[in-house]
C-alpha positions in Angstrom: 23.0 114.4 111.2 26.8 113.9 110.9 26.5 112.3 107.5 24.9 115.5 106.2 27.6 117.6 107.7 30.3 115.6 105.9 28.9 115.0 102.5 32.3 115.3 100.8 33.8 112.6 102.9 34.2 109.0 101.8 33.0 106.1 103.8 36.6 105.3 104.8 37.2 108.8 105.9 34.0 108.8 108.1 35.0 105.4 109.5 38.4 106.8 110.5 37.0 110.1 111.9 34.4 108.4 114.1 36.2 105.2 115.0 33.8 103.0 113.2 35.1 99.5 112.8 32.3 98.3 110.5 30.1 100.9 108.8 27.6 98.2 107.9 26.8 97.7 111.5 25.4 101.2 112.0 21.7 101.8 112.2 22.0 104.4 109.4 23.5 101.9 107.0 20.9 99.3 107.9 18.0 101.8 107.3 19.5 102.9 103.9 20.0 99.3 102.9 16.4 98.4 103.7 15.0 101.5 101.9 17.1 100.7 98.8 15.7 97.1 98.8 12.1 98.4 99.1 12.6 101.0 96.3 13.9 98.2 94.0 10.7 96.1 94.3 8.6 98.0 91.6 11.5 97.8 89.1 11.8 94.0 89.6 8.1 93.6 89.3 8.2 95.4 85.9 10.8 92.9 84.8 8.3 90.2 85.3 9.6 88.7 88.6 7.0 87.1 90.9 6.5 88.4 94.4 8.3 85.2 95.7 11.3 85.7 93.4 11.6 89.4 94.4 11.4 88.4 98.1 14.1 85.8 97.6 16.4 88.0 95.6 16.2 90.9 98.1 16.2 88.7 101.1 12.8 90.1 102.3 9.6 88.5 103.5 6.9 87.9 100.9 4.6 89.9 103.2 7.0 93.0 103.0 7.1 92.7 99.2 3.3 92.6 99.0 2.9 95.6 101.2 5.2 97.7 99.0 3.3 96.6 95.9 -0.1 97.4 97.5 1.1 100.8 98.7 2.4 101.6 95.2 -1.0 100.6 93.8 -2.8 102.9 96.2 -0.5 105.8 95.4 -0.9 105.2 91.7 -4.7 105.2 91.8 -5.0 108.2 94.1 -7.9 108.7 96.5 -10.3 110.8 94.4 -13.5 109.0 95.3 
């Protein structure tokens, strides 16, 4: 919630305001980092990388990569049966 209240502040300013010693240790940062990795999977797949290569590049489990790809496939086909 605080991040949205201070959209014009830099990372360094927020760290100073809230006494954060390492921004990367916050749950918010970790969640955003994970979401970014997951959103990158379809793009890497389009470049021709294998599931294993994507998992290694993004430091994810192969299972996670497969789940994202399967979910994307389901969303792309729709559910008009």
